[in-house]
N, CA, C and O of each residue as an XYZ file, in Angstrom:
632
protein
N     -46.542    138.565    183.440
C     -46.038    139.915    183.207
C     -45.189    139.887    182.072
O     -44.431    138.947    181.831
N     -45.315    141.014    181.296
C     -44.359    141.214    180.021
C     -43.172    141.720    180.512
O     -43.190    142.683    181.279
N     -42.039    141.140    180.130
C     -40.899    141.978    180.585
C     -40.817    143.275    179.899
O     -41.316    143.558    178.810
N     -40.062    144.093    180.746
C     -39.961    145.571    180.582
C     -38.824    145.827    179.606
O     -37.879    145.046    179.494
N     -38.930    146.801    178.996
C     -37.832    147.115    177.938
C     -36.458    147.423    178.522
O     -35.352    147.357    177.986
N     -36.846    147.815    179.887
C     -35.492    148.048    180.633
C     -34.689    146.970    180.907
O     -33.468    147.006    181.057
N     -35.560    145.802    180.981
C     -34.907    144.504    181.507
C     -34.414    143.619    180.310
O     -33.801    142.555    180.398
N     -34.789    144.249    179.220
C     -34.068    143.486    177.954
C     -32.489    143.546    178.076
O     -31.842    144.492    178.525
N     -31.946    142.216    177.531
C     -30.423    142.376    177.604
C     -30.201    143.210    176.361
O     -30.991    143.330    175.425
N     -28.876    143.831    176.504
C     -28.304    145.006    175.749
C     -28.067    144.133    174.161
O     -27.578    143.008    174.064
N     -28.410    144.734    173.358
C     -28.241    143.992    171.997
C     -26.699    144.753    171.545
O     -26.366    145.937    171.610
N     -26.000    143.628    171.107
C     -24.461    144.166    170.565
C     -24.871    145.292    169.399
O     -25.704    145.229    168.495
N     -23.929    146.360    169.797
C     -24.093    147.432    168.672
C     -23.045    147.337    167.792
O     -21.925    147.007    168.181
N     -23.300    147.599    166.612
C     -22.088    147.468    165.478
C     -21.468    148.953    165.527
O     -22.018    150.049    165.426
N     -20.316    148.642    165.692
C     -19.402    149.823    165.557
C     -19.386    150.521    164.158
O     -19.156    149.936    163.100
N     -19.652    151.806    164.291
C     -19.642    152.590    162.965
C     -18.179    152.836    162.470
O     -17.363    153.209    163.313
N     -17.781    152.661    161.180
C     -16.784    153.173    160.556
C     -16.840    154.577    160.751
O     -17.918    155.168    160.802
N     -15.805    155.115    160.858
C     -15.680    157.001    160.674
C     -15.661    157.160    159.108
O     -14.805    156.618    158.409
N     -16.610    157.896    158.646
C     -16.495    158.238    157.303
C     -16.090    159.633    157.139
O     -16.486    160.536    157.877
N     -15.112    159.821    155.932
C     -14.769    161.277    155.416
C     -15.907    161.985    154.752
O     -16.704    161.361    154.051
N     -15.995    163.198    154.943
C     -16.916    164.091    154.271
C     -16.438    163.798    152.802
O     -15.288    163.496    152.482
N     -17.503    163.937    151.978
C     -17.552    163.866    150.543
C     -16.484    164.909    150.034
O     -15.675    164.498    149.201
N     -16.405    166.190    150.445
C     -15.464    167.173    149.855
C     -13.938    166.666    150.028
O     -13.037    166.809    149.201
N     -13.851    166.015    151.347
C     -12.377    165.540    151.882
C     -12.020    164.374    150.856
O     -10.856    164.285    150.466
N     -12.965    163.497    150.417
C     -12.654    162.409    149.789
C     -12.398    162.877    148.450
O     -11.513    162.302    147.816
N     -13.028    163.826    147.919
C     -12.823    164.420    146.475
C     -11.522    165.284    146.528
O     -10.945    165.428    145.450
N     -11.031    165.821    147.526
C      -9.997    166.727    147.601
C      -8.566    165.536    147.481
O      -7.558    165.624    146.778
N      -8.964    164.495    148.431
C      -7.747    163.498    148.292
C      -7.494    162.970    147.098
O      -6.331    163.091    146.711
N      -8.407    162.302    146.254
C      -8.458    161.830    145.129
C      -7.861    162.951    144.150
O      -6.962    162.701    143.347
N      -8.336    163.965    144.271
C      -7.636    165.198    143.317
C      -6.137    165.312    143.448
O      -5.286    165.482    142.575
N      -6.023    165.171    144.807
C      -4.228    165.292    144.963
C      -3.499    164.196    144.327
O      -2.607    164.397    143.502
N      -3.889    163.006    144.719
C      -3.469    161.753    144.065
C      -3.270    162.083    142.435
O      -2.198    162.231    141.848
N      -4.505    162.147    141.927
C      -4.363    162.468    140.288
C      -3.481    163.495    139.801
O      -2.831    163.283    138.778
N      -3.368    164.826    140.558
C      -2.341    165.693    140.325
C      -1.050    165.268    140.279
O      -0.283    165.571    139.366
N      -0.700    164.435    141.410
C       0.653    163.908    141.799
C       1.098    162.979    140.515
O       2.190    163.125    139.964
N       0.223    162.107    140.147
C       0.524    161.051    139.088
C       0.835    161.949    137.800
O       1.868    161.802    137.145
N      -0.215    162.951    137.478
C       0.005    163.494    136.179
C       1.367    164.331    136.215
O       2.100    164.374    135.226
N       1.660    164.982    137.384
C       2.990    165.615    137.526
C       4.232    164.745    137.430
O       5.323    165.217    137.110
N       4.038    163.466    137.716
C       5.150    162.591    137.617
C       5.301    162.164    136.217
O       6.432    161.888    135.817
N       4.230    162.075    135.381
C       4.218    161.607    134.235
C       4.747    162.563    133.321
O       5.596    162.202    132.505
N       4.302    163.866    133.366
C       4.439    165.090    132.476
C       5.741    165.583    133.019
O       6.504    165.915    132.112
N       6.195    165.723    134.138
C       7.309    166.137    134.770
C       7.576    167.669    134.014
O       8.415    167.767    133.119
N       6.783    168.817    134.468
C       7.073    170.112    134.104
C       8.235    170.518    134.594
O       8.647    170.002    135.633
N       9.019    171.575    133.900
C      10.377    172.217    134.099
C      10.058    172.865    135.420
O       9.188    173.735    135.475
N      10.640    172.527    136.351
C      10.702    172.943    137.706
C      12.043    173.359    138.293
O      12.925    172.557    138.597
N      12.112    174.499    138.409
C      13.639    174.940    138.969
C      14.094    174.304    140.134
O      13.373    174.180    141.124
N      15.207    173.909    140.076
C      15.832    173.130    141.129
C      16.174    171.575    140.890
O      17.013    170.926    141.515
N      15.250    171.064    139.731
C      15.381    169.703    139.285
C      16.789    169.680    138.516
O      17.061    170.584    137.726
N      17.557    168.766    138.733
C      18.802    168.532    138.013
C      18.540    167.462    136.813
O      17.866    166.440    136.947
N      19.094    167.812    135.795
C      19.011    166.645    134.890
C      20.534    166.175    134.448
O      21.362    167.057    134.222
N      20.820    165.087    134.351
C      21.860    164.445    134.184
C      22.235    164.869    132.575
O      21.356    164.599    131.756
N      23.411    165.477    132.093
C      23.839    165.600    130.871
C      24.784    164.779    130.261
O      25.903    164.547    130.718
N      24.207    164.232    128.963
C      25.318    163.181    128.595
C      26.800    163.437    127.856
O      27.655    162.585    127.613
N      26.839    164.828    127.584
C      28.045    165.036    126.896
C      28.492    166.655    127.221
O      27.700    167.532    127.567
N      29.561    166.779    127.076
C      29.991    168.245    127.222
C      30.869    168.577    126.069
O      31.409    167.710    125.382
N      30.999    169.867    125.872
C      31.930    170.351    124.561
C      31.377    169.726    123.329
O      31.917    168.792    122.736
N      30.221    170.326    122.970
C      29.620    169.997    121.734
C      30.384    171.072    120.692
O      30.827    172.158    121.068
N      30.444    170.653    119.538
C      31.101    171.467    118.471
C      29.917    172.214    117.924
O      28.771    171.765    117.928
N      30.289    173.423    117.439
C      29.450    174.521    116.904
C      29.967    174.559    115.565
O      31.133    174.204    115.393
N      29.189    174.982    114.478
C      29.498    175.102    113.079
C      29.316    176.444    112.502
O      28.176    176.837    112.257
N      30.359    177.191    112.262
C      30.182    178.633    111.707
C      30.474    178.446    110.210
O      31.470    177.876    109.766
N      29.534    178.967    109.523
C      29.906    179.267    107.856
C      29.906    180.427    107.655
O      28.949    181.125    107.991
N      31.128    180.982    106.978
C      31.137    182.330    106.559
C      31.135    182.355    105.154
O      31.819    181.482    104.620
N      30.483    183.209    104.360
C      30.335    183.242    102.882
C      30.801    184.618    102.660
O      30.339    185.608    103.226
N      31.736    184.607    101.809
C      32.524    185.909    101.376
C      31.762    186.716    100.161
O      31.277    186.070     99.232
N      31.686    187.954    100.196
C      30.761    188.483     98.911
C      31.623    189.495     98.392
O      32.461    189.939     99.177
N      31.590    189.962     97.201
C      32.496    191.096     96.810
C      33.768    190.615     96.143
O      33.705    189.505     95.614
N      34.872    191.254     96.087
C      36.158    191.093     95.374
C      36.995    190.230     96.427
O      37.661    190.721     97.338
N      36.831    188.601     96.108
C      37.460    187.801     96.916
C      38.521    187.305     96.198
O      39.132    186.392     96.753
N      38.880    187.630     95.192
C      39.919    187.083     94.349
C      41.337    186.932     95.144
O      42.074    185.978     94.896
N      41.636    187.791     95.985
C      42.998    187.800     96.629
C      43.028    186.983     97.923
O      44.060    186.686     98.525
N      41.625    186.609     98.333
C      41.697    185.844     99.493
C      42.201    184.311     99.496
O      41.610    183.413     98.898
N      43.373    184.142    100.249
C      43.828    182.537    100.298
C      43.418    182.119    101.685
O      43.223    180.907    101.778
N      43.265    182.711    102.619
C      42.859    181.974    104.015
C      41.999    183.178    104.767
O      42.292    184.369    104.863
N      40.866    182.485    105.256
C      40.079    183.078    106.022
C      40.257    182.611    107.644
O      40.255    181.418    107.944
N      40.390    183.544    108.523
C      40.791    183.104    109.815
C      39.534    183.543    110.707
O      38.837    184.495    110.356
N      39.270    182.815    111.868
C      38.543    183.203    112.999
C      39.251    183.408    114.135
O      40.290    182.772    114.310
N      38.814    184.293    115.043
C      39.589    184.630    116.286
C      39.130    183.582    117.355
O      37.940    183.502    117.656
N      39.924    182.909    117.832
C      39.476    181.815    118.784
C      40.265    182.152    120.138
O      41.477    181.943    120.183
N      39.577    182.671    121.241
C      40.477    182.993    122.485
C      41.427    184.012    122.016
O      41.130    185.107    121.537
N      42.698    183.490    122.222
C      43.660    184.537    121.952
C      44.445    184.143    120.483
O      45.468    184.714    120.104
N      43.917    183.306    119.913
C      44.870    182.904    118.529
C      43.924    183.137    117.447
O      42.708    183.119    117.635
N      44.502    183.371    116.245
C      43.688    183.292    114.860
C      43.973    181.712    114.533
O      45.007    181.074    114.732
N      42.773    181.300    113.989
C      42.339    179.901    113.552
C      42.152    179.952    112.093
O      41.656    180.992    111.661
N      42.442    179.065    111.289
C      43.462    178.386    111.413
C      44.941    179.196    111.372
O      45.052    180.265    110.771
N      46.022    178.582    112.056
C      47.221    179.434    111.833
C      47.788    179.430    110.478
O      47.828    178.512    109.659
N      48.289    180.829    110.388
C      48.905    180.967    108.929
C      50.416    181.524    109.191
O      50.691    182.475    109.924
N      51.234    180.823    108.525
C      51.282    179.699    107.744
C      51.111    178.425    108.864
O      51.305    178.501    110.077
N      50.719    177.319    108.138
C      50.174    176.247    109.218
C      51.492    175.818    110.141
O      52.641    175.654    109.733
N      51.041    175.697    111.378
C      52.173    175.222    112.182
C      51.752    174.137    113.116
O      50.916    174.322    114.001
N      52.430    172.851    112.871
C      52.202    171.683    113.518
C      52.289    171.698    115.014
O      51.892    170.726    115.656
N      52.848    172.882    115.664
C      52.896    173.099    117.064
C      51.502    173.590    117.596
O      51.100    173.140    118.669
N      50.837    174.389    116.973
C      49.685    174.999    117.266
C      48.387    174.123    116.703
O      48.117    173.806    115.544
N      47.679    173.846    117.955
C      46.650    172.996    117.424
C      45.604    173.811    116.736
O      45.297    174.905    117.207
N      45.012    173.334    115.607
C      44.335    174.173    114.537
C      42.526    173.773    114.860
O      42.285    172.597    115.132
N      41.676    174.493    114.825
C      40.253    174.236    114.595
C      39.971    173.829    113.202
O      40.308    174.500    112.227
N      39.317    172.663    113.147
C      38.884    172.093    111.858
C      38.226    173.417    110.857
O      37.409    174.235    111.279
N      38.728    173.401    109.622
C      38.545    174.479    108.860
C      38.570    173.866    107.542
O      39.499    173.146    107.176
N      37.238    174.233    106.600
C      37.159    173.959    105.113
C      36.773    175.017    104.530
O      36.254    175.919    105.188
N      36.935    175.108    103.296
C      36.321    175.934    102.365
C      35.903    175.459    101.102
O      36.569    174.531    100.643
N      34.878    175.913    100.381
C      34.392    175.520     99.149
C      34.246    176.932     98.394
O      33.344    177.709     98.706
N      35.065    177.189     97.507
C      34.907    178.294     96.904
C      35.115    179.532     97.803
O      36.206    179.686     98.352
N      34.058    180.469     97.985
C      34.133    181.653     99.062
C      33.234    181.363    100.167
O      32.731    182.293    100.797
N      32.959    179.990    100.494
C      32.446    179.599    101.691
C      33.098    178.989    102.580
O      33.367    177.840    102.229
N      33.536    179.314    103.765
C      34.530    178.806    104.771
C      33.577    178.337    105.981
O      32.556    178.916    106.353
N      34.072    177.298    106.452
C      33.457    176.596    107.595
C      34.458    176.173    108.699
O      35.449    175.450    108.604
N      33.928    176.828    109.793
C      34.867    176.515    111.023
C      34.059    175.701    111.972
O      32.838    175.813    112.079
N      34.932    174.727    112.782
C      34.132    174.129    113.646
C      34.775    174.669    115.086
O      35.992    174.584    115.253
N      34.012    175.163    116.001
C      34.416    175.727    117.187
C      33.569    175.200    118.402
O      32.392    174.848    118.336
N      34.359    175.204    119.516
C      34.078    174.618    120.661
C      33.187    175.602    121.699
O      33.077    175.355    122.900
N      32.743    176.432    121.220
C      32.101    177.423    121.958
C      30.915    178.264    120.870
O      30.910    178.051    119.657
N      30.110    179.069    121.437
C      29.353    179.973    120.658
C      29.232    181.117    121.055
O      28.290    181.511    121.742
N      30.377    181.936    120.587
C      30.429    183.478    121.079
C      29.497    184.302    120.350
O      29.218    183.971    119.197
N      28.944    185.392    120.893
C      27.950    186.284    120.434
C      28.478    186.955    119.020
O      27.794    187.250    118.039
N      29.917    187.110    119.211
C      30.403    187.936    118.212
C      31.818    187.280    117.864
O      32.522    186.891    118.797
N      32.218    187.159    116.643
C      33.751    186.767    116.427
C      34.566    187.807    115.338
O      33.989    188.528    114.524
N      35.738    187.729    115.484
C      36.623    188.384    114.819
C      36.814    187.634    113.538
O      36.909    186.411    113.641
N      36.883    188.163    112.362
C      37.223    187.319    111.074
C      38.238    188.256    110.459
O      38.234    189.457    110.730
N      39.114    187.700    109.626
C      40.204    188.420    108.927
C      40.485    187.618    107.646
O      40.297    186.401    107.661
N      40.925    188.234    106.542
C      41.116    187.373    105.256
C      42.647    187.907    104.985
O      43.110    189.045    105.067
N      43.271    186.629    104.623
C      44.963    187.020    104.200
C      45.090    186.554    102.767
O      44.406    185.710    102.190
N      46.112    187.278    102.300
C      46.504    186.986    100.702
C      47.494    185.741    100.961
O      47.628    185.168    102.042
N      48.162    185.431     99.759
C      48.978    184.313     99.738
C      50.475    184.597    100.381
O      51.375    183.758    100.406
N      50.545    185.655    100.785
C      51.761    186.074    101.473
C      51.529    186.422    103.098
O      52.415    186.841    103.842
N      50.132    186.153    103.484
C      49.761    186.083    105.060
C      49.449    187.609    105.351
O      49.093    187.976    106.470
N      49.594    188.434    104.336
C      49.152    189.757    104.708
C      47.645    189.998    104.929
O      46.903    189.340    104.201
N      47.107    190.787    105.764
C      45.772    191.052    106.231
C      45.223    191.835    105.155
O      45.744    192.924    104.911
N      44.157    191.396    104.419
C      43.389    192.312    103.521
C      42.476    193.005    104.117
O      42.355    194.221    103.973
N      41.623    192.161    104.971
C      40.517    192.936    105.469
C      40.238    192.146    106.764
O      40.503    190.946    106.842
N      39.629    192.939    107.907
C      39.327    192.322    109.130
C      37.981    193.021    109.581
O      37.670    194.169    109.263
N      37.348    192.305    110.241
C      35.860    192.562    110.692
C      35.443    191.744    112.002
O      35.875    190.609    112.201
N      34.619    192.365    112.834
C      34.069    191.759    113.932
C      32.527    191.511    113.691
O      31.818    192.506    113.536
N      32.004    190.347    113.652
C      30.665    190.435    113.305
C      29.674    189.606    114.471
O      30.092    188.765    115.266
N      28.587    189.971    114.373
C      27.552    189.416    115.458
C      27.121    188.199    114.886
O      26.874    188.149    113.681
N      26.978    187.020    115.760
C      26.796    185.711    115.047
C      25.109    185.280    115.880
O      24.853    185.379    117.080
N      24.262    184.844    114.856
C      23.050    184.315    115.418
C      23.060    182.743    115.563
O      22.583    182.010    114.696
N      23.522    182.377    116.491
C      23.666    180.791    116.676
C      22.214    180.459    116.817
O      21.319    181.205    117.214
N      22.114    178.921    116.332
C      20.903    178.183    116.340
C      21.051    176.835    116.840
O      21.777    176.091    116.181
N      20.426    176.323    118.016
C      20.702    174.941    118.351
C      20.240    174.056    117.319
O      19.142    174.244    116.795
N      21.063    173.010    116.951
C      20.699    171.953    115.887
C      20.580    170.502    116.728
O      20.403    169.452    116.110
N      20.672    170.531    117.913
C      20.877    169.309    118.796
C      20.823    169.624    120.086
O      20.932    170.784    120.482
N      20.611    168.383    121.023
C      20.727    168.557    122.414
C      19.441    169.112    123.001
O      18.318    168.955    122.521
N      19.804    169.886    124.274
C      18.696    170.350    124.948
C      19.191    171.741    125.414
O      20.387    172.025    125.481
N      17.860    172.860    125.834
C      18.423    173.851    126.267
C      19.006    173.746    127.705
O      19.697    174.672    128.130
N      18.780    172.778    128.380
C      19.130    172.568    129.725
C      20.740    171.936    129.709
O      21.575    172.322    130.527
N      20.999    171.055    128.807
C      22.373    170.543    128.729
C      23.272    170.969    127.581
O      24.429    170.564    127.460
N      22.587    171.931    126.624
C      23.438    172.456    125.507
C      23.529    171.446    124.410
O      22.953    170.370    124.573
N      24.117    171.653    123.433
C      24.255    170.865    122.425
C      24.916    171.528    121.100
O      25.390    172.659    121.204
N      24.951    170.931    120.010
C      25.586    171.720    118.840
C      24.913    172.844    118.212
O      23.753    172.772    117.807
N      25.606    173.836    118.135
C      24.944    174.999    117.403
C      25.447    175.206    115.886
O      26.484    174.742    115.413
N      24.448    176.040    115.194
C      25.224    176.358    113.790
C      24.934    177.900    113.608
O      24.037    178.453    114.245
N      25.732    178.560    112.712
C      25.561    180.030    112.315
C      26.052    180.090    111.139
O      26.931    179.335    110.723
N      25.424    181.169    110.385
C      25.963    181.612    109.004
C      26.054    183.258    108.772
O      25.208    184.140    108.928
N      27.285    183.292    108.381
C      27.695    184.857    108.436
C      28.074    185.262    106.861
O      28.876    184.594    106.208
N      27.426    186.385    106.358
C      27.866    186.783    105.188
C      28.711    187.952    105.394
O      28.260    188.862    106.090
N      29.969    188.063    104.845
C      30.936    189.032    104.960
C      31.203    189.621    103.518
O      31.870    189.013    102.680
N      30.609    190.894    103.296
C      30.922    191.586    102.038
C      32.204    192.195    102.143
O      32.383    193.049    103.011
N      33.126    191.859    101.361
C      34.569    192.618    101.357
C      34.560    193.664    100.307
O      35.556    194.365    100.126
């Protein structure tokens, strides 16, 4: 008699590995790719802090005088609570670096105020004219996150 199928010894079954659906595999792969791209590109995300290499960048303000400037001996800019450079020069008062070439004066500031006070003095230290001007600063180095040196140019007609 032929053996019955029920009498056959059980065959070892292979254990099947669980498979993820295709959509889940594609989603997981997409997340990995986006994470790698985000780490490489590193978009500006609020809350991420960047270490800044320096503070106290100098900003350069250039003022060009126009009109009758023959009596101008010194051009000053208001720096906090003092006129700079001091006139007459005073070794006790620290002065911001200032240079001039003809009717163009250059001041090195350690801030970039929206507006500045300017005044022109004659040889005796008398005020010839005084004005407040708005300044359009432009970044010439550094980054928007960490700051950097700025430059601005102002024309003042006397």
